[in-house]
C-alpha positions in Angstrom: 0.0 -0.2 -0.1 1.5 3.4 -0.9 1.4 5.8 2.1 1.8 9.6 2.1 3.1 11.6 5.0 1.4 14.6 6.4 3.5 16.0 9.4 2.2 19.0 11.6 5.2 20.5 13.4 4.6 23.3 16.0 5.0 29.4 12.1 1.5 30.4 11.5 1.6 29.5 8.1 0.0 26.8 6.0 1.5 25.4 2.7 -0.3 27.4 -0.2 -2.3 29.7 2.2 -1.3 33.1 3.5 -2.8 35.0 6.7 -5.5 36.8 4.6 -8.1 36.6 7.4 -5.8 38.9 9.6 -6.6 36.8 12.6 -3.8 37.4 15.2 -3.4 34.9 18.0 -2.6 36.6 21.3 0.0 35.3 23.5 -0.9 33.6 26.6 0.8 35.7 29.2 1.1 34.3 32.6 -0.6 36.0 35.6 2.8 37.5 36.8 3.2 39.5 33.6 6.6 38.1 33.3 6.3 35.5 31.0 4.2 34.3 28.1 3.7 30.9 25.8 3.4 31.1 22.0 3.5 28.6 19.2 4.8 28.1 15.8 2.7 26.1 13.1 3.2 24.8 9.6 1.8 22.1 7.5 4.1 20.0 5.5 3.1 17.7 2.5 4.8 15.2 0.7 5.9 15.7 -2.9 4.1 14.4 -6.0 3.1 10.9 -5.0 2.0 10.1 -8.5 5.8 10.2 -9.5 8.1 7.1 -9.1 7.0 4.7 -6.5 4.1 6.6 -4.4 6.3 9.6 -4.9 10.0 8.2 -4.2 12.0 8.2 -7.4 15.4 6.6 -8.6 17.1 9.6 -10.0 20.3 8.2 -11.1 22.0 4.8 -11.6 25.6 3.7 -12.3 27.0 2.2 -15.7 30.5 0.6 -15.9 33.0 0.6 -18.9 36.1 -1.4 -18.6 39.3 -1.2 -20.5 40.0 -3.6 -23.1 41.5 -6.9 -21.6 43.8 -9.5 -23.4 42.8 -13.1 -22.8 45.9 -15.1 -21.8 44.4 -18.6 -21.2 43.7 -17.9 -17.3 41.1 -16.5 -15.4 41.7 -12.8 -14.8 40.1 -9.5 -13.1 39.8 -6.1 -14.5 38.5 -2.9 -12.4 36.8 0.3 -13.0 34.9 3.1 -11.7 31.3 3.8 -12.3 29.6 6.4 -14.5 26.9 7.9 -12.4 25.4 6.9 -9.0 22.6 5.1 -7.3 20.6 7.6 -5.9 17.1 7.6 -4.4 15.0 11.1 -3.7 12.3 10.5 -1.0 10.3 13.8 -0.4 8.9 12.8 3.1 7.0 9.6 2.1 7.1 7.2 5.2 6.5 4.0 3.5 10.1 2.9 3.2 11.8 1.8 0.0 14.0 -0.9 -1.7 16.3 -0.9 -4.7 17.1 -4.2 -6.6 19.5 -4.9 -9.3 19.6 -7.8 -11.9 21.3 -8.3 -14.9 21.2 -10.8 -18.2 23.8 -12.5 -19.8 27.2 -10.8 -20.6 27.5 -11.5 -24.4 29.1 -10.2 -27.7 26.2 -11.4 -29.5 27.5 -14.7 -30.3 29.2 -15.8 -27.1 28.5 -15.6 -23.6 31.0 -14.8 -20.5 30.0 -18.1 -18.8 31.5 -18.6 -15.4 32.3 -14.8 -15.1 30.9 -12.4 -12.7 30.8 -8.6 -12.1 31.1 -7.5 -8.4 30.1 -4.1 -7.3 31.3 -2.5 -4.2 29.7 0.2 -2.1 31.3 2.2 0.6 27.7 2.4 2.3 24.7 5.0 1.8 25.4 8.8 2.1 23.2 11.9 1.9 23.4 15.2 0.3 22.2 16.6 3.6 24.7 17.1 6.4 21.9 17.1 9.1 20.4 13.9 7.9 23.1 11.4 8.8 21.8 10.1 12.1 21.9 6.5 12.0 18.3 5.6 12.4 17.7 7.6 9.2 20.4 5.9 7.1 19.5 3.2 4.6 21.2 -0.1 4.4 23.5 -0.5 1.3 24.8 -4.1 0.6 28.4 -3.7 0.8 29.2 -6.3 -2.2 27.0 -7.3 -4.9 27.8 -10.1 -7.3 26.3 -10.6 -10.8 26.8 -13.7 -12.9 27.5 -13.0 -16.4 26.5 -16.4 -17.7 23.6 -17.4 -19.9 21.0 -17.0 -16.9 22.3 -13.7 -15.6 21.4 -12.7 -11.9 17.9 -12.4 -10.6 16.8 -9.3 -8.7 18.7 -8.7 -5.3 18.3 -5.9 -2.9 21.1 -3.4 -3.1 19.9 -0.4 -0.8 16.7 -0.4 1.5 15.2 1.9 4.0 12.8 0.9 6.7 9.3 2.7 7.4 10.0 6.4 8.2 13.7 6.2 7.3 15.7 7.0 4.1 14.0 10.5 3.7 15.5 13.0 1.7 18.2 12.0 -1.1 20.6 9.2 -0.6 23.3 7.7 -2.7 24.6 4.1 -2.5 28.0 4.7 -3.9 28.6 1.7 -6.1 31.5 3.4 -7.3 33.9 0.5 -7.8 33.5 -2.6 -10.0 35.4 -5.6 -10.8 34.7 -8.1 -13.9 36.0 -11.7 -13.4 36.8 -13.1 -16.6 36.6 -16.9 -17.1 39.7 -18.7 -18.9 37.1 -20.2 -20.8 36.2 -16.7 -22.6 36.4 -16.2 -26.3 37.4 -13.1 -28.4 37.1 -12.7 -32.0 40.5 -11.8 -32.7 43.7 -9.6 -31.4 42.9 -6.4 -33.2 39.2 -5.4 -32.9 38.5 -7.9 -30.4 34.9 -8.7 -29.2 32.6 -6.2 -27.3 30.9 -7.9 -24.6 27.8 -6.5 -22.7 25.3 -7.2 -19.9 22.3 -5.0 -19.0 21.8 -3.9 -15.5 18.3 -3.3 -14.5 17.8 -1.1 -11.3 14.2 -1.2 -9.9 12.7 0.8 -7.0 9.9 -0.2 -4.8 8.0 1.9 -2.0 8.3 -0.9 0.2 11.4 -2.1 2.6 13.2 -5.3 1.8 
């Protein structure tokens, strides 16, 4: 069920409304005339809940390009850094959320990289708001995600999740580093142009925790 969040904090202003009535609240002055109690009010509304997953949106996702590798008859590994980041934006929706990733086979159109794997490494979830870093608010990002490159690819697995009323604001999972493990059985067309292998990563956001 998709939830929305309406928070009443205790500024005499309401979203979209001014004080056109001219009504002024009088201070509750105490009997001694030396103190008074007042308040401040505001009505907060979530962002547009028709967008994304109940208002929570996936605003960026990483892609990875590895330098060309020369096969030598042995298994080998090559590293790269991501272009883009895994970023979720939650404009005050209380439901919690979860991001998964899956992939299909890594292929050059003829051959498949059977027995290989793509390993993504995260340094943890971080936020763009320095005031939003307390532990209870922080989503959980899987430190390591391993995706098979064979014919079956890999089914969806959770990569970053936030419990209900957590993960508010903008969060990055920082899957910056990636390692491609190339099996000794890999096939290339030739030593000049080589074979361009590719796998598609599918990142999916849901407005429910894992």
